[in-house]
Residue frames relative to the residue before (quaternion, step in Angstrom):
aa qw qx qy qz dx dy dz
M 1.0000 0.0000 0.0000 0.0000 0.00 0.00 0.00
N 0.3904 -0.7139 0.5345 0.2285 3.56 -0.93 0.91
Q 0.3501 -0.7066 0.5756 0.2163 3.56 -1.03 0.85
L 0.0855 -0.8118 0.5776 0.0074 3.57 -0.48 1.20
N 0.0142 0.8320 -0.5520 0.0529 3.57 0.25 1.26
K 0.7776 0.1083 -0.0529 0.6171 3.57 1.17 -0.64
I 0.0381 -0.7973 0.6023 -0.0065 3.56 -0.79 1.03
C 0.3018 -0.7358 0.5827 0.1670 3.53 -0.95 0.97
V 0.1370 -0.7904 0.5946 0.0554 3.56 -0.86 0.99
F 0.1828 -0.7417 0.6397 0.0857 3.54 -0.92 1.05
C 0.2388 0.7725 -0.5607 0.1784 3.60 -0.80 0.95
G 0.7078 -0.5180 0.3107 0.3663 3.54 -1.33 0.26
S 0.3816 -0.6817 0.5743 0.2445 3.52 -1.25 0.57
S 0.6166 0.4348 -0.3536 0.5529 3.57 1.36 0.34
D 0.5354 -0.6316 0.4550 0.3278 3.57 -1.25 0.36
G 0.3325 -0.7214 0.5307 0.2956 3.57 1.12 -0.62
N 0.4667 -0.6896 0.4817 0.2732 3.58 -1.28 -0.19
D 0.5871 0.5285 -0.3781 0.4828 3.58 1.25 0.46
L 0.3656 -0.7727 0.4789 0.1997 3.58 -0.35 1.24
A 0.5506 0.6122 -0.3979 0.4047 3.60 1.18 -0.49
I 0.6274 0.5517 -0.3350 0.4356 3.58 1.10 -0.68
T 0.7048 0.4335 -0.2779 0.4879 3.59 0.81 -0.94
D 0.6055 0.5502 -0.3522 0.4546 3.60 1.09 -0.65
T 0.6852 0.4741 -0.2827 0.4751 3.57 0.94 -0.89
A 0.6026 0.5431 -0.3520 0.4669 3.60 1.08 -0.68
E 0.6332 0.5183 -0.3175 0.4792 3.58 1.02 -0.81
R 0.6661 0.5027 -0.3008 0.4616 3.58 0.91 -0.92
L 0.6343 0.5212 -0.3341 0.4630 3.59 0.99 -0.79
G 0.6294 0.5328 -0.3258 0.4625 3.57 1.02 -0.77
E 0.6385 0.5192 -0.3175 0.4712 3.59 1.00 -0.82
I 0.6546 0.5122 -0.3091 0.4622 3.58 0.97 -0.89
F 0.6171 0.5394 -0.3451 0.4573 3.59 0.98 -0.82
A 0.6821 0.4864 -0.2902 0.4625 3.57 0.84 -0.98
E 0.6457 0.5323 -0.3141 0.4485 3.60 0.96 -0.89
R 0.7597 0.3754 -0.1851 0.4976 3.58 0.98 -0.91
N 0.4357 -0.7155 0.4405 0.3227 3.57 1.30 0.10
I 0.3666 0.6898 -0.5199 0.3456 3.56 1.00 0.91
T 0.3369 -0.7376 0.5524 0.1931 3.58 -0.77 1.04
L 0.3419 -0.7180 0.5722 0.2003 3.56 -0.96 0.92
V 0.0847 -0.7321 0.6740 0.0515 3.55 -1.01 0.95
Y 0.1818 0.7941 -0.5572 0.1609 3.60 -0.71 1.01
G 0.7337 -0.5027 0.2924 0.3515 3.55 -1.35 0.05
A 0.5567 -0.7033 0.3269 0.2975 3.59 1.29 0.45
A 0.5113 0.6495 -0.4369 0.3547 3.63 1.17 0.15
K 0.3617 -0.7201 0.5475 0.2256 3.54 -1.24 0.53
I 0.6362 0.5335 -0.3103 0.4630 3.59 1.32 0.03
G 0.8131 0.3095 -0.2143 0.4439 3.54 -1.34 0.35
V 0.7819 -0.2624 0.2398 0.5122 3.53 -1.27 -0.53
M 0.5709 0.5929 -0.3673 0.4331 3.58 1.15 -0.66
G 0.6930 0.4741 -0.2647 0.4742 3.54 0.88 -0.97
T 0.6224 0.5660 -0.3301 0.4281 3.56 1.07 -0.79
I 0.7106 0.4414 -0.2814 0.4702 3.58 0.78 -0.95
A 0.6303 0.5295 -0.3440 0.4517 3.61 0.99 -0.75
K 0.6518 0.5148 -0.3082 0.4638 3.58 0.94 -0.90
S 0.6499 0.5273 -0.3160 0.4468 3.57 0.96 -0.86
V 0.6525 0.4997 -0.3196 0.4717 3.60 0.91 -0.88
L 0.6921 0.4857 -0.2787 0.4554 3.58 0.84 -1.00
D 0.6483 0.5313 -0.3142 0.4458 3.59 0.99 -0.85
N 0.7270 0.3860 -0.2180 0.5244 3.56 1.24 -0.53
N 0.5689 -0.6587 0.3347 0.3612 3.55 1.28 0.64
G 0.4173 0.6865 -0.4827 0.3487 3.55 1.10 0.76
K 0.5005 -0.6483 0.4921 0.2949 3.55 -1.34 0.05
V 0.0772 -0.7955 0.6011 0.0016 3.54 -1.07 0.87
I 0.1156 -0.7586 0.6391 0.0525 3.54 -0.93 1.03
G 0.1361 -0.7920 0.5929 0.0530 3.56 -0.74 1.09
I 0.0912 -0.7833 0.6142 0.0302 3.57 -0.98 0.88
I 0.0951 0.8195 -0.5480 0.1383 3.57 -0.53 1.20
P 0.4270 -0.6872 0.5106 0.2910 3.61 -1.00 0.72
N 0.7007 -0.5047 0.3239 0.3866 3.55 -1.21 0.63
F 0.7135 0.4921 -0.2844 0.4098 3.57 0.78 -1.00
L 0.6850 0.4445 -0.2910 0.4985 3.60 1.24 -0.31
K 0.5510 0.6525 -0.3804 0.3548 3.56 1.28 -0.22
K 0.2155 0.7537 -0.5797 0.2225 3.54 0.38 1.31
K 0.6056 -0.6141 0.3618 0.3539 3.57 -0.98 0.81
E 0.6794 0.4895 -0.3163 0.4457 3.60 1.04 -0.61
V 0.7021 0.4472 -0.2586 0.4900 3.61 1.24 -0.28
V 0.7275 0.4519 -0.2578 0.4472 3.59 0.76 -1.02
H 0.4039 -0.6907 0.5508 0.2374 3.55 -1.07 0.83
L 0.2336 -0.8217 0.5097 0.1022 3.57 -0.54 1.17
G 0.6708 0.5173 -0.3011 0.4379 3.62 1.23 -0.07
L 0.3637 0.7679 -0.4613 0.2555 3.59 1.21 0.46
T 0.6198 -0.5216 0.4288 0.3999 3.56 -1.29 0.34
E 0.7846 -0.0641 0.0738 0.6123 3.56 1.05 -0.87
L 0.1109 -0.7787 0.6152 0.0545 3.57 -1.03 0.83
I 0.1000 -0.7883 0.6069 0.0161 3.55 -0.76 1.13
T 0.1775 -0.7818 0.5920 0.0824 3.56 -0.86 1.02
T 0.1428 -0.7910 0.5916 0.0620 3.57 -0.94 0.93
E 0.6203 -0.5602 0.4065 0.3690 3.56 -1.30 0.31
N 0.8162 -0.0267 0.0738 0.5725 3.59 1.00 -0.78
M 0.7261 -0.4394 0.3145 0.4253 3.56 -1.36 0.06
H 0.6313 0.5450 -0.3402 0.4343 3.60 0.99 -0.79
E 0.6645 0.4858 -0.2971 0.4838 3.57 0.94 -0.88
R 0.6055 0.5649 -0.3512 0.4370 3.57 1.06 -0.74
K 0.6958 0.4744 -0.2826 0.4593 3.59 0.83 -0.98
L 0.6229 0.5281 -0.3370 0.4685 3.58 1.07 -0.71
K 0.6520 0.5064 -0.3078 0.4730 3.60 0.96 -0.87
M 0.6265 0.5347 -0.3338 0.4585 3.59 1.01 -0.80
Q 0.6597 0.5058 -0.3017 0.4668 3.56 0.95 -0.91
E 0.6845 0.4947 -0.2881 0.4513 3.58 0.88 -0.93
A 0.7144 0.4833 -0.2503 0.4398 3.59 1.03 -0.80
S 0.7370 0.4624 -0.2012 0.4499 3.59 1.23 -0.41
D 0.3781 -0.7031 0.5597 0.2223 3.54 -1.31 0.53
G 0.7886 -0.0104 0.0174 0.6146 3.57 1.30 -0.19
F 0.2987 -0.7573 0.5651 0.1339 3.55 -1.33 0.28
I 0.0635 -0.7699 0.6340 0.0361 3.54 -1.15 0.73
A 0.1827 -0.7508 0.6234 0.1195 3.56 -1.00 0.86
L 0.1686 -0.7289 0.6590 0.0775 3.51 -0.93 1.07
P 0.7028 -0.4217 0.3193 0.4756 3.61 -1.18 0.01
G 0.1949 0.7504 -0.6121 0.1556 3.53 -1.16 0.76
G 0.5858 -0.5878 0.4328 0.3520 3.54 -1.27 -0.30
M 0.8486 -0.1341 0.1119 0.4994 3.55 -1.16 -0.73
G 0.6658 0.5203 -0.3126 0.4339 3.59 0.88 -0.92
T 0.6369 0.5307 -0.3198 0.4588 3.57 1.03 -0.82
L 0.6676 0.4906 -0.2989 0.4736 3.57 0.93 -0.91
E 0.6352 0.5371 -0.3284 0.4473 3.57 0.97 -0.85
E 0.6704 0.4897 -0.2948 0.4732 3.59 0.92 -0.90
L 0.6432 0.5320 -0.3156 0.4513 3.58 0.96 -0.89
F 0.7370 0.4314 -0.2564 0.4527 3.57 0.74 -1.02
E 0.6070 0.5266 -0.3737 0.4632 3.59 1.08 -0.49
I 0.6972 0.4720 -0.2936 0.4527 3.60 0.83 -0.91
I 0.6573 0.4799 -0.3272 0.4802 3.61 1.06 -0.60
T 0.5988 0.5358 -0.3598 0.4743 3.60 1.14 -0.54
W 0.6245 0.5299 -0.3328 0.4674 3.59 1.04 -0.76
L 0.6355 0.5102 -0.3224 0.4816 3.60 1.05 -0.76
Q 0.6390 0.5439 -0.3072 0.4488 3.55 0.96 -0.94
L 0.7290 0.4196 -0.2170 0.4955 3.57 1.08 -0.82
G 0.5280 -0.6677 0.3908 0.3503 3.59 1.29 0.05
L 0.4153 0.7207 -0.4662 0.3013 3.60 1.19 0.38
H 0.7562 0.0029 -0.0716 0.6504 3.58 1.34 -0.16
Q 0.3175 -0.7543 0.5482 0.1724 3.58 -1.27 0.26
K 0.4204 0.7429 -0.4210 0.3067 3.56 1.18 0.59
P 0.5284 -0.6556 0.4356 0.3180 3.60 -1.04 0.73
I 0.1662 -0.7768 0.6046 0.0585 3.54 -1.15 0.79
G 0.0977 -0.8272 0.5533 0.0072 3.55 -0.65 1.14
L 0.2155 -0.7326 0.6330 0.1273 3.52 -1.23 0.68
L 0.1822 -0.7843 0.5857 0.0931 3.58 -0.54 1.18
N 0.1537 -0.8364 0.5255 0.0255 3.52 -0.10 1.39
I 0.0498 -0.8476 0.5280 -0.0193 3.55 0.41 1.31
N 0.8617 -0.0412 0.0016 0.5057 3.54 -0.83 1.08
G 0.6789 -0.5248 0.2847 0.4273 3.59 1.06 0.76
F 0.2782 0.8059 -0.4927 0.1745 3.59 1.27 0.22
Y 0.7898 0.3316 -0.1600 0.4905 3.59 0.91 -0.90
N 0.2909 0.7873 -0.5047 0.2022 3.63 1.20 0.28
D 0.6942 0.4765 -0.2888 0.4556 3.59 0.85 -0.94
L 0.6170 0.5311 -0.3442 0.4678 3.58 1.08 -0.67
I 0.6401 0.5143 -0.3225 0.4709 3.59 0.97 -0.84
K 0.6304 0.5209 -0.3279 0.4731 3.60 1.03 -0.77
M 0.6338 0.5273 -0.3293 0.4602 3.58 1.02 -0.79
L 0.6444 0.5084 -0.3168 0.4752 3.59 0.99 -0.80
E 0.6300 0.5230 -0.3258 0.4728 3.59 1.06 -0.75
T 0.6168 0.5289 -0.3322 0.4791 3.59 1.10 -0.71
M 0.6267 0.5351 -0.3315 0.4595 3.59 1.00 -0.81
V 0.6357 0.5074 -0.3215 0.4848 3.59 1.04 -0.79
R 0.6831 0.5120 -0.2847 0.4361 3.56 0.82 -1.05
K 0.7327 0.4146 -0.2241 0.4910 3.58 1.05 -0.82
G 0.5785 -0.6557 0.3484 0.3377 3.59 1.26 0.17
F 0.5436 0.6259 -0.4013 0.3897 3.60 1.21 0.41
L 0.7620 0.2260 -0.1251 0.5939 3.57 1.28 -0.25
S 0.3486 -0.7355 0.5391 0.2166 3.58 -0.77 1.02
M 0.6066 -0.5488 0.4201 0.3928 3.56 -1.23 0.43
D 0.5939 0.5695 -0.3671 0.4339 3.59 1.06 -0.69
N 0.7123 0.4353 -0.2578 0.4866 3.58 0.91 -0.91
Y 0.5715 0.5663 -0.3701 0.4644 3.59 1.14 -0.58
N 0.7101 0.4754 -0.2496 0.4554 3.57 0.97 -0.92
L 0.4799 0.6572 -0.4453 0.3734 3.61 1.25 -0.04
L 0.6843 0.4478 -0.2750 0.5055 3.58 1.15 -0.61
L 0.2197 -0.7904 0.5646 0.0902 3.56 -0.52 1.24
V 0.0961 -0.8295 0.5502 -0.0002 3.58 -0.66 1.11
A 0.1611 0.7540 -0.6288 0.1005 3.55 -1.06 0.85
S 0.4564 -0.7058 0.4784 0.2542 3.55 -1.21 0.50
N 0.7711 0.2197 -0.1924 0.5659 3.60 1.23 -0.06
P 0.6590 -0.5789 0.3197 0.3582 3.59 -1.09 0.74
D 0.6563 0.5237 -0.3315 0.4301 3.62 0.90 -0.85
Q 0.6419 0.5152 -0.3147 0.4728 3.58 0.97 -0.86
L 0.6760 0.5108 -0.2968 0.4404 3.55 0.90 -0.97
L 0.6632 0.5000 -0.3097 0.4628 3.60 0.90 -0.88
K 0.6160 0.5374 -0.3446 0.4615 3.60 1.06 -0.70
K 0.6522 0.5046 -0.3090 0.4739 3.59 0.95 -0.87
M 0.6617 0.5118 -0.3067 0.4541 3.57 0.99 -0.84
E 0.6344 0.5274 -0.3230 0.4637 3.58 1.04 -0.78
E 0.7381 0.4241 -0.2141 0.4790 3.58 1.04 -0.81
F 0.4212 0.7381 -0.4440 0.2841 3.60 1.29 -0.12
K 0.1368 -0.7636 0.6268 0.0728 3.55 -0.99 0.94
T 0.4389 -0.7050 0.4939 0.2576 3.54 -0.78 1.06
P 0.3771 -0.7332 0.5127 0.2394 3.61 -0.76 0.96
Q 0.5754 -0.5582 0.4572 0.3851 3.55 -1.28 0.33
L 0.5201 -0.6216 0.4825 0.3322 3.54 -1.14 0.66
P 0.5438 -0.5906 0.4643 0.3740 3.60 -1.10 0.55
K 0.6578 -0.5516 0.3453 0.3792 3.56 -1.14 0.66
W 0.6561 0.5313 -0.3339 0.4192 3.59 0.91 -0.83
L 0.6526 0.4738 -0.3241 0.4946 3.62 1.15 -0.50
N 0.6363 0.5411 -0.3297 0.4400 3.58 0.99 -0.80
S 0.6630 0.5195 -0.3144 0.4379 3.58 0.93 -0.84
D 0.6444 0.5265 -0.3184 0.4540 3.58 1.06 -0.70
R 0.7192 0.4565 -0.2482 0.4611 3.57 1.09 -0.70
A 0.5061 0.6754 -0.4107 0.3450 3.59 1.28 -0.20
């Protein structure tokens, strides 16, 4: 079983227009606090990001925010976090998030959320970390993305092993269970030989 003491959550800086998303973000925050899981996230007080951070804090949980200097504006950054880490740029931010976390969850969001999700799963694919990555598919938000990944498999651009690196569930409890039970796959031979 994987020890998930700190989980990084990628999600939107907007609220979107589906209340199920913000409701589930609130519930995930409650679960983190109940299980003593520290939230690691992008440090904003707005959107789904702000919703989950507020939920964790309101339930006496811990929140670590990581934000680059250029985004650190008073109207965006959450000033009531357990810890706030400032980085020089976006690349350093993502590296710090990876180093600070035992696993990752993507909630609904936009381009930035997808970019963070695919970078962290590519790092797993390349053996740069061995941490579980979950996709919380709230109200079918990620159905089309999952279909796209299936197309990549069908067309020969994505192996089933790498497709299965992304753990998918529609509710937080199911997803956390999958993440706890995640077993890191062996690296492909071509990567192992380069590292010898």
